[in-house]
N, C-alpha and C positions, 0 to 999 in steps of 0.2 A: 427368432434365430433357428430354433429347432425345426420349424415348418419350412424355412428356407433351405436348410440342409437336406431335408427329406425331398423337397421339390427338385433340388439340384441332383440328388442321387437318382431320383426317378427319371429325370431327363437323360442322365448318363446311361442308364439301363436301356431306355428306349433308343438312344443313338446307337449303342452296341448292337441291339437287336436289329435295327434298321440296316446297319452295315453287314451283319451276318446274313440277313435275307438277300441283300444286294449281291454278296459273294455267291450265295447259293444259286441265285438266278443267273449270274454270269457263268458259273460252272456248267449249269444245265444248257445254256445257250452255246457255249464253247463245245461241250460234249456232243450236242446235237449236230453241230457243224462238222465235227471231226469224224462222227460215226461213218459217214459215207467213204472216208479215206482209210478206215481201219479194216483189217482182215476179218473175214467171217468164215466159220467152218462150213464144210460142204453140206452139213445137215441143218444149217441155219443157226446154229448155236454160237454164242459169243464166248470166246475163251481168252483167258489172261494168263500169261506165263511170267511170274514174278521171279526176278533173278535169273533171267534166261541165259546170261553169259554169252557164249558163242553159238548157242543152239538157235536155229531158225526153224521152228516146227510149223507145219502146215496149219493154217487157220487160226493161229494164235496172235493176239496182240502182245507184243514183247515189251517188258518193263525191266529196266536194270539200272544200277548205279553208274555204270560206265556206258558212254555212248557207242553206237555202232550203226552201220548202215541198215541193219535189220531191227534196231531198237526203236519202238514207236514212242515210248514214254521214258524219259531219263529223270530219275530222282535219287538222291543219295539217302533219303529216308524212305525205304521201301515199304514201310508199314504205317505211314500216315498219308493216306491217298486222297487228299482233299480235292485233287483234280478229277477224281472219278465220282460221279453221283451214286446214290444207293440204287440197288437192284439193276446194276449195269451188266453183269456177266452170269452166264449159266455155269461156268467152270473156272475156278481159279487154281492154278497149278504152281507148286513150289517144290523144287528138289534141292535138299541140303541148303536151305536158306533160313528156316525158322530158328535154327540153333544160333544164328547170328544176332538174335534179339536178346536183350538183357532178360534174365529170369524175372526181373521185377516188372517187365512190360509185356510178357507173353500173352496174358489174358486180354489186356487192352488191345494187343495186335490182332488176336483171333477175332475179337469183336469188330474191329475195323474191317477185317477180311470178310466177315459175315455180312457187314453192312452193304458191301458192293455186290453181293450175290443176290440173284433173283430168288424168290421163294421156291424152294425145291432145288436150288442150285447146289453145287458140290465144291467144297474146298478139298483139294487132293494134295497131300504133302508126302514128302519122303525126308527123313531126318536120320542122322546117325543114331543107332540103337545102342543105348548104354549097356544093355545085356549082351549084345554081340561084342561090344568093346571089351567087356569083362571076360568073355569066352576067349577072345584073341589074346588078352593079357595072360590068362592062365595057360593057354596052349603054347605060348612062347616063353614059358618059364619066367613070367613076370618081367619081360623085357619092355621097358618103358618106350624104347624107340618104336616099337610096333604099334603103339596106341597114340603116339604124340599127335599125328595129323588128324585121325578121326575124332579124337577127344577135343583138341584145341584149335583145329583148323590149320591150313597150310601156312598161313601168316606170310604169304608172299606178296600181298598188296594190302592197302589200308583197310579194306572191308572184310578181309578173309580171316576173321578171328571168331571163335565160338564163345558164347556167353551163357549157354543153356544146355542141359542134358535131358534126354527123354528115354523112357521105355514105354512099352505098349500101354500099360495101365495108367501111367501118369499122363500121357498125351491124350488118351481117351477121356480122362476125367477133365482135363483142361478144356477140351473141345465142348463137352457137354455143359460145363460150367459157364462157357462163353455163349451159350444159347442155341447151339446146334442140337437138332432133335434126334439124329441118328449118326452113329460112328461105326465104321467097318474097315476091314483090311481091303487093300486093292493089290492086284497083281500086274506089274508092268508088262508081262508077256501076254496078258489076257484082259485088256480093258480098252475102252474107246479113247481116241485122241492121244494115243501114245505110240507113234510109229517111229520113235527115235530112242537112242540109248543115252542114258545119263546115270547119275549115282543111284537112282532107284533100283537099277538092275546090276550095277557093277559090284565086284568083290575086291577085297584087298589081298594082294599077294605078299606072302612073307616066307622066305626060305623055302620056296618051292610049293607052298600050300596056299589054297585060296580060302578066304574067310568072308562070310556074309557080314555086311556092315549096316545095312539100311533097315529102317522101320517104315513101312508104307501104309499110311492110314488116310482115309478120307471121311469127311463129315458132311451131312446134308442139312441145309438150312430149313 
């Protein structure tokens, strides 16, 4: 009886492995077919914009939870990217998106983003900076209204809620612990493939004053 159970268990494992391999082959075939229809940057690099929203940036493959005429990949789980094989992109860009991931799954998500990058590829992110939020809170005499949106999200549709907070040191540590070999700041006014405006460069206006809100960090695979 014990040997029969072991044999059945082994058969089940082999079947799961076979199905997993079949899914991987299918993904690669589908991806190879789709590549010719996806945008390519002028310099030949493959770029992915996760959580693109309304932005249609030149040369990017756009991925979002909400469909649009410019969105190439629609998925409500922006951080489990099984439809994309490993080593697919030179640059993955996300602006004010990573904070929408549960703090319990951020490391898992960063590893998944690293998986789809080519060796030497870059994960470029912008997130609300908790240190900037604290500065805003103190400068407005502890007015909760001033920090509601950057801290918790606009909450104007199903996906627009924040589940994680970051500052420079914490995000750098998370990226390094996820397998990236180099982490550095990036400047939206002085970098490649960023000829558009989004939250990476925007400020928050409160009672006639402008406050920085974003932390801009990129990591190299």
